[in-house]
C-alpha positions as CSV (number, residue, x, y, z in Angstrom):
1,X,-3.8,-3.0,4.1
2,X,-7.3,-2.8,4.6
3,X,-10.5,-1.7,6.8
4,X,-14.1,-0.7,6.9
5,X,-15.5,2.7,6.0
6,X,-16.5,5.5,8.8
7,X,-18.7,7.3,6.5
8,X,-21.0,10.5,7.7
9,X,-22.7,11.2,4.5
10,X,-25.1,8.4,3.8
11,X,-27.8,9.5,1.5
12,X,-26.8,10.2,-2.2
13,X,-28.2,13.1,-4.1
14,X,-28.7,12.0,-7.7
15,X,-25.0,13.7,-9.3
16,X,-23.7,11.6,-6.0
17,X,-25.3,8.4,-7.1
18,X,-24.0,9.3,-10.9
19,X,-20.2,10.0,-9.4
20,X,-20.3,6.7,-7.1
21,X,-21.9,4.7,-10.1
22,X,-18.6,6.3,-12.1
23,X,-16.3,6.2,-9.7
24,X,-17.3,1.9,-9.5
25,X,-16.7,1.3,-12.9
26,X,-13.7,3.1,-13.7
27,X,-12.0,1.3,-10.7
28,X,-12.9,-1.8,-12.3
29,X,-11.5,-0.9,-15.4
30,X,-8.4,0.2,-14.1
31,X,-7.9,-3.6,-12.5
32,X,-8.2,-5.0,-16.5
33,X,-5.6,-2.2,-17.5
34,X,-3.3,-2.7,-15.2
35,X,-3.4,-6.8,-15.8
36,X,-3.4,-5.8,-19.4
37,X,0.3,-5.9,-20.1
38,X,0.7,-9.7,-19.0
39,X,0.2,-13.1,-20.6
40,X,-2.3,-15.5,-19.1
41,X,0.8,-17.5,-17.9
42,X,2.0,-14.3,-16.0
43,X,-0.7,-13.9,-14.4
44,X,-0.8,-17.1,-12.4
45,X,2.1,-17.5,-10.8
46,X,2.8,-16.9,-7.4
47,X,6.5,-15.8,-6.5
48,X,6.3,-16.0,-2.8
49,X,4.0,-16.6,0.4
50,X,3.3,-12.9,0.6
51,X,2.7,-12.1,-2.9
52,X,-0.6,-13.0,-5.1
53,X,-1.5,-14.1,-8.9
54,X,-3.3,-11.1,-10.8
55,X,-5.7,-13.8,-11.7
56,X,-6.4,-14.2,-7.7
57,X,-6.6,-10.4,-7.4
58,X,-9.0,-10.1,-9.9
59,X,-11.5,-13.1,-9.0
60,X,-10.5,-11.7,-4.8
61,X,-12.0,-8.1,-5.6
62,X,-14.9,-9.1,-7.7
63,X,-15.8,-11.9,-4.6
64,X,-16.6,-8.9,-2.5
65,X,-18.5,-7.3,-4.4
66,X,-20.4,-10.3,-5.2
67,X,-20.2,-11.1,-1.5
68,X,-20.8,-8.1,0.6
69,X,-23.1,-6.1,-2.0
70,X,-25.0,-8.4,-4.6
71,X,-25.7,-11.1,-2.4
72,X,-27.4,-9.2,0.1
73,X,-29.0,-6.0,-1.6
74,X,-29.4,-7.2,-5.2
75,X,-33.1,-9.3,-5.3
76,X,-32.4,-12.6,-7.1
77,X,-28.6,-12.7,-7.8
78,X,-27.3,-15.2,-8.7
79,X,-23.7,-16.3,-7.7
80,X,-21.5,-17.4,-10.7
81,X,-20.0,-20.2,-8.9
82,X,-20.6,-21.4,-5.6
83,X,-16.9,-22.9,-5.2
84,X,-15.7,-19.4,-6.0
85,X,-16.2,-18.3,-2.0
86,X,-13.3,-21.0,-1.4
87,X,-11.4,-20.1,-4.1
88,X,-11.2,-16.3,-3.8
89,X,-11.9,-15.8,-0.2
90,X,-9.0,-14.0,1.8
91,X,-8.8,-14.2,5.2
92,X,-12.8,-13.7,6.4
93,X,-13.5,-16.4,8.6
94,X,-17.1,-15.9,9.0
95,X,-17.5,-16.6,5.4
96,X,-16.0,-20.3,5.6
97,X,-12.9,-22.3,4.6
98,X,-10.8,-20.8,1.9
99,X,-8.1,-21.9,-0.1
100,X,-4.6,-21.2,1.9
101,X,-3.0,-17.9,1.0
102,X,0.4,-19.3,0.1
103,X,-1.0,-22.1,-2.3
104,X,-2.7,-19.2,-4.8
105,X,-0.7,-19.7,-7.1
106,X,-1.9,-23.7,-7.3
107,X,-5.4,-22.2,-8.7
108,X,-4.5,-22.8,-12.5
109,X,-8.3,-23.8,-12.4
110,X,-10.4,-21.7,-12.7
111,X,-9.0,-20.2,-15.5
112,X,-8.1,-16.6,-16.9
113,X,-11.0,-16.6,-18.9
114,X,-13.5,-17.6,-16.5
115,X,-12.0,-15.0,-13.8
116,X,-12.9,-12.5,-16.6
117,X,-16.5,-13.8,-17.0
118,X,-17.2,-13.4,-13.3
119,X,-15.8,-10.5,-14.0
120,X,-18.3,-9.0,-16.3
121,X,-21.2,-11.4,-14.5
122,X,-20.5,-9.2,-11.5
123,X,-20.4,-5.8,-13.1
124,X,-23.7,-6.2,-14.7
125,X,-25.2,-7.3,-11.8
126,X,-23.8,-4.0,-10.1
127,X,-25.2,-1.9,-13.0
128,X,-28.4,-2.9,-12.5
129,X,-28.0,-2.9,-8.7
130,X,-27.2,0.9,-9.2
131,X,-29.9,1.6,-11.9
132,X,-32.5,0.1,-9.2
133,X,-31.1,1.5,-6.2
134,X,-31.4,5.4,-7.1
135,X,-32.7,6.0,-3.7
136,X,-29.6,3.6,-1.9
137,X,-30.1,2.9,1.6
138,X,-27.1,3.7,3.7
139,X,-25.6,0.4,4.4
140,X,-25.2,-0.1,0.3
141,X,-23.4,3.0,0.1
142,X,-21.4,2.5,2.7
143,X,-20.6,-0.8,1.1
144,X,-20.0,-0.1,-2.2
145,X,-17.6,2.4,-0.6
146,X,-15.5,0.0,1.1
147,X,-15.2,-2.5,-2.4
148,X,-14.0,0.5,-3.8
149,X,-11.1,1.4,-1.6
150,X,-10.6,-2.4,-1.6
151,X,-10.0,-2.6,-5.4
152,X,-7.8,0.1,-5.3
153,X,-5.6,-1.4,-2.6
154,X,-5.6,-4.6,-4.9
155,X,-4.7,-2.6,-7.5
156,X,-1.4,-1.8,-5.6
157,X,-0.8,-5.1,-4.5
158,X,-1.0,-6.4,-8.5
159,X,1.6,-4.3,-9.2
160,X,4.0,-5.0,-6.6
161,X,3.3,-8.7,-6.8
162,X,4.1,-8.5,-10.4
163,X,7.4,-7.0,-9.3
164,X,8.1,-9.7,-7.1
165,X,7.8,-12.5,-9.5
166,X,9.2,-10.8,-12.2
167,X,12.3,-10.1,-9.9
168,X,12.5,-13.5,-9.6
169,X,12.5,-14.7,-13.3
170,X,15.7,-15.5,-14.5
171,X,15.0,-13.5,-18.2
172,X,14.4,-10.1,-15.6
173,X,11.2,-9.1,-18.1
174,X,9.9,-5.8,-18.1
175,X,5.6,-5.6,-17.2
176,X,6.1,-2.4,-19.7
177,X,9.2,-1.0,-21.9
178,X,11.3,1.8,-20.1
179,X,9.8,5.2,-20.4
180,X,11.7,8.9,-21.5
181,X,12.4,10.8,-18.6
182,X,14.5,14.0,-18.5
183,X,17.4,13.7,-16.1
184,X,16.6,15.2,-12.9
185,X,18.7,17.8,-11.2
186,X,21.1,16.5,-8.2
187,X,18.8,16.1,-5.1
188,X,19.3,18.6,-2.7
189,X,21.1,18.1,0.8
190,X,18.8,16.7,3.2
191,X,17.4,19.5,5.5
192,X,15.6,19.6,9.2
193,X,12.1,21.2,9.3
194,X,11.3,21.6,13.2
195,X,7.7,21.1,14.9
196,X,6.8,22.8,17.9
197,X,5.7,20.5,20.7
198,X,1.6,20.6,22.4
199,X,-1.3,18.6,22.1
200,X,-2.2,17.5,18.7
201,X,-5.9,15.8,17.1
202,X,-5.0,12.7,15.5
203,X,-7.0,10.5,13.0
204,X,-10.1,11.3,10.5
205,X,-11.6,14.2,10.9
206,X,-15.0,12.3,10.1
207,X,-15.8,14.0,6.9
208,X,-15.8,11.5,3.9
209,X,-14.3,8.4,3.7
210,X,-12.1,6.6,5.8
211,X,-10.8,3.1,7.4
212,X,-12.1,2.0,10.9
213,X,-8.1,2.2,12.0
214,X,-8.3,5.5,11.4
215,X,-10.4,6.3,14.1
216,X,-11.6,7.2,17.0
217,X,-10.3,10.5,16.7
218,X,-8.0,11.9,19.8
219,X,-5.7,13.7,20.9
220,X,-1.9,12.7,21.4
221,X,0.6,14.6,23.4
222,X,3.7,15.4,21.3
223,X,7.5,16.5,22.7
224,X,9.4,19.4,20.2
225,X,10.9,16.6,17.2
226,X,12.6,17.5,14.0
227,X,11.9,15.8,10.9
228,X,13.5,15.4,7.7
229,X,12.6,17.2,4.6
230,X,12.7,14.5,2.3
231,X,12.8,11.2,2.2
232,X,16.4,9.1,2.4
233,X,17.7,8.1,-1.0
234,X,19.7,5.1,-2.4
235,X,23.0,7.3,-2.4
236,X,22.4,7.3,1.3
237,X,21.9,3.6,1.5
238,X,24.8,3.1,-0.1
239,X,26.9,4.9,2.2
240,X,25.1,2.7,4.5
241,X,26.2,-0.8,2.8
242,X,29.7,0.6,2.4
243,X,30.4,1.3,6.1
244,X,29.0,-2.1,6.7
245,X,26.1,-1.6,8.0
246,X,24.9,-5.0,6.7
247,X,27.5,-6.6,9.1
248,X,27.0,-4.5,12.2
249,X,25.3,-6.5,14.7
250,X,25.6,-3.2,17.2
251,X,23.0,-1.2,14.7
252,X,20.3,-3.8,14.9
253,X,17.3,-4.9,16.5
254,X,18.0,-8.9,17.6
255,X,15.2,-10.4,15.4
256,X,16.2,-8.0,12.6
257,X,20.2,-9.3,13.2
258,X,18.7,-12.7,12.7
259,X,16.8,-12.5,9.9
260,X,19.5,-10.4,7.9
261,X,21.7,-14.0,9.2
262,X,19.1,-15.6,8.0
263,X,18.0,-15.0,4.5
264,X,21.9,-13.1,4.0
265,X,20.8,-9.9,3.4
266,X,23.3,-7.4,1.9
267,X,21.8,-4.4,0.4
268,X,17.7,-3.5,0.1
269,X,15.1,-6.1,-1.8
270,X,15.6,-5.8,-6.0
271,X,19.1,-4.5,-5.9
272,X,21.9,-6.7,-7.9
273,X,25.6,-5.3,-8.2
274,X,26.9,-6.5,-11.1
275,X,30.8,-5.5,-12.2
276,X,31.0,-2.9,-8.8
277,X,27.9,-1.3,-10.4
278,X,24.4,-1.3,-8.9
279,X,21.1,-2.1,-10.3
280,X,17.5,-2.1,-9.2
281,X,14.7,-4.7,-10.5
282,X,12.0,-2.2,-11.2
283,X,8.2,-2.5,-13.2
284,X,10.2,-1.5,-16.2
285,X,13.4,-4.5,-15.8
286,X,16.5,-4.1,-14.4
287,X,17.7,-0.7,-14.3
288,X,21.1,1.1,-13.0
289,X,20.6,2.1,-9.9
290,X,19.0,6.1,-9.8
291,X,20.9,7.5,-7.0
292,X,18.7,10.6,-6.1
293,X,15.6,8.2,-5.9
294,X,14.2,7.7,-2.6
295,X,15.5,3.8,-1.5
296,X,12.7,1.2,-1.7
297,X,12.2,-1.9,-0.7
298,X,13.7,-2.2,2.7
299,X,12.3,-3.9,5.8
300,X,11.4,-2.3,8.8
301,X,14.5,-3.5,10.6
302,X,16.8,-2.1,7.7
303,X,15.1,1.2,8.2
304,X,15.4,1.1,12.1
305,X,19.0,0.2,11.4
306,X,19.6,2.9,8.9
307,X,18.5,5.9,11.4
308,X,20.7,4.4,13.9
309,X,23.4,3.9,12.1
310,X,22.7,7.7,11.2
311,X,22.5,9.0,14.7
312,X,18.6,9.5,14.4
313,X,15.5,7.8,14.8
314,X,12.3,6.7,12.5
315,X,9.2,9.2,13.2
316,X,6.6,7.8,15.2
317,X,3.0,7.8,13.0
318,X,1.6,10.8,15.1
319,X,4.5,13.0,14.4
320,X,4.5,12.2,10.7
321,X,0.4,12.4,11.1
322,X,1.3,16.1,12.1
323,X,4.3,17.0,9.4
324,X,2.1,16.2,6.8
325,X,-0.7,18.1,7.5
326,X,1.8,21.1,7.2
327,X,2.1,19.4,3.0
328,X,-0.1,19.8,0.2
329,X,-1.6,16.0,-0.6
330,X,0.4,15.7,-4.1
331,X,3.3,13.7,-5.1
332,X,4.1,10.2,-7.3
333,X,1.6,8.2,-7.0
334,X,0.1,5.6,-9.6
335,X,-1.4,8.2,-11.3
336,X,1.6,9.8,-12.9
337,X,2.5,6.5,-14.3
338,X,6.1,7.0,-13.2
339,X,5.5,3.4,-11.3
340,X,9.1,3.9,-9.6
341,X,9.9,6.2,-6.7
342,X,11.7,9.8,-8.3
343,X,13.8,12.1,-6.9
344,X,12.4,15.0,-4.6
345,X,11.9,18.2,-6.5
346,X,13.6,21.4,-5.4
347,X,11.3,23.5,-3.2
348,X,11.8,26.7,-0.4
349,X,13.1,25.5,2.8
350,X,10.8,25.0,5.8
351,X,8.5,22.6,4.0
352,X,8.2,19.1,3.7
353,X,8.7,17.3,0.7
354,X,7.5,13.9,-0.8
355,X,4.9,13.4,2.0
356,X,2.7,11.5,0.1
357,X,3.7,9.0,-2.7
358,X,6.8,7.7,-4.2
359,X,7.4,5.3,-0.8
360,X,5.2,3.9,2.3
361,X,7.2,5.3,4.9
362,X,8.0,3.6,7.9
363,X,7.0,4.8,11.3
364,X,8.5,3.7,14.6
365,X,4.9,3.3,15.9
366,X,3.0,-0.4,16.4
367,X,0.1,-1.0,14.6
368,X,-2.5,-0.6,17.8
369,X,-6.0,0.2,17.9
370,X,-6.5,3.8,18.7
371,X,-7.7,4.9,22.2
372,X,-11.8,3.4,22.2
373,X,-11.1,1.6,19.1
374,X,-13.5,-1.8,18.8
375,X,-13.9,-3.3,15.6
376,X,-16.8,-3.5,13.6
377,X,-19.2,-6.7,14.0
378,X,-19.5,-9.6,11.1
379,X,-16.8,-10.6,8.6
380,X,-16.2,-6.8,7.4
381,X,-15.2,-6.4,10.8
382,X,-11.8,-9.1,10.1
383,X,-10.9,-6.4,8.4
384,X,-8.8,-4.3,10.3
385,X,-8.5,-5.1,13.8
386,X,-7.5,-8.6,14.4
387,X,-4.6,-8.1,12.4
388,X,-3.2,-5.0,14.9
389,X,-0.5,-7.1,16.9
390,X,3.2,-7.6,15.6
391,X,3.4,-5.1,12.9
392,X,4.3,-1.3,12.4
393,X,2.4,1.6,10.4
394,X,3.6,3.0,7.6
395,X,2.1,6.1,6.2
396,X,2.3,8.5,2.7
397,X,1.3,6.0,0.0
398,X,3.6,5.1,-2.6
399,X,4.7,4.9,-6.5
400,X,2.0,2.5,-7.3
401,X,-1.3,3.7,-4.9
402,X,-4.5,5.3,-6.3
403,X,-3.9,9.2,-5.2
404,X,-7.4,9.4,-4.5
405,X,-6.7,6.1,-1.9
406,X,-5.1,8.3,0.0
407,X,-5.2,10.5,3.3
408,X,-3.2,11.9,6.3
409,X,-4.9,10.0,8.5
410,X,-4.2,6.5,6.8
411,X,-2.3,3.5,8.6
412,X,-1.0,1.0,6.3
413,X,0.9,-1.7,8.1
414,X,2.9,-4.4,7.5
415,X,5.7,-7.0,9.6
416,X,8.4,-5.9,10.1
417,X,10.4,-8.5,8.3
418,X,8.2,-7.7,4.8
419,X,9.6,-5.6,2.2
420,X,8.5,-6.4,-1.4
421,X,6.3,-3.0,-1.5
422,X,7.6,-0.1,-2.1
423,X,8.5,0.6,1.8
424,X,11.2,3.6,2.5
425,X,12.0,5.9,5.1
426,X,12.6,9.3,6.4
427,X,14.3,10.5,9.3
428,X,13.2,12.4,12.9
429,X,15.2,13.3,15.8
430,X,14.3,15.2,18.7
431,X,15.0,18.6,19.2
432,X,18.3,19.6,20.5
């Protein structure tokens, strides 16, 4: 996930200045709250190469503000520790050498206490900067927005990386106790919604914040299409498993079939079969599989194979965006505190459900630049443009995405084999 901001409103009123300050420090506090249930040992371990330790996330988001906000804009700012640029730079080649991503779990030092002191040091300096910059220049406003949204991205990553860590632990520990929930009504049968073809505007409309990969806004030609009104459920995925979906080579892309064999995939990540019953690892520990909840933690290869087994396909990102424009931006996000995908709620026919939240939805669209896209200059320009190859676009956000972080034009992207995030799917087809 990532990008550089596109902001048109470049001057802050006094109320706007206060609102940005509140958002900044609320975001910083939330990162601490998300880390609070963990032990110091939990925060240093890296379960796999795609994930990062919680301690690293806390330090990296702080390094971001220190590097891109405080160093250029606060006169006399003193770096907390010069060595932290090596330890906590992620992938900014402009800014020098860094700890290799697969080895972030080796950073037992600096200690957690020192990382927390680093966060406090930077937060004090950010408060000083905002107190001094009552008439902040547009470039500073721009970069603060990037920093807030960047930390929100890492809040989602913190939770998915914690889940990855606890799933690898033989004790299957819970990040938090199981929450009491009412038993939902059985999931309604999947319905189809028809969308007319035509020429449609795609991308960010230019008002407010967006990442650079959401523009430039442009037009696309779409043929009439049909979209499933909800996400695919665990129950429906079980039918795919029972029908030999993971053993039928003709359902799979060649690269996907190679991964299935190499990694011995036979079900979504975090599923376990015990005495004929299916369970799923969650942030509340190992739980019985909720059959009516959306399937999660499936790769693009798996989503594509399921769609082919169903006689359907995945939507393009443009079809998804056109359909999402008809739905309210409401759903099961981080703020609902479910921390897991939840069954679709009943609603009248003709309106798409679960377009936002629950799981990121795979699309069949390769992650490529929009017409006229140019990566911004400088280190922040490395955020998106250099990753536009070999990945696929996902839309909609997940159950651990902050709600005010998402919008209809938001483009997430992952490699087709990855599945540790909350990744799921809805089906599409042509209109007969």
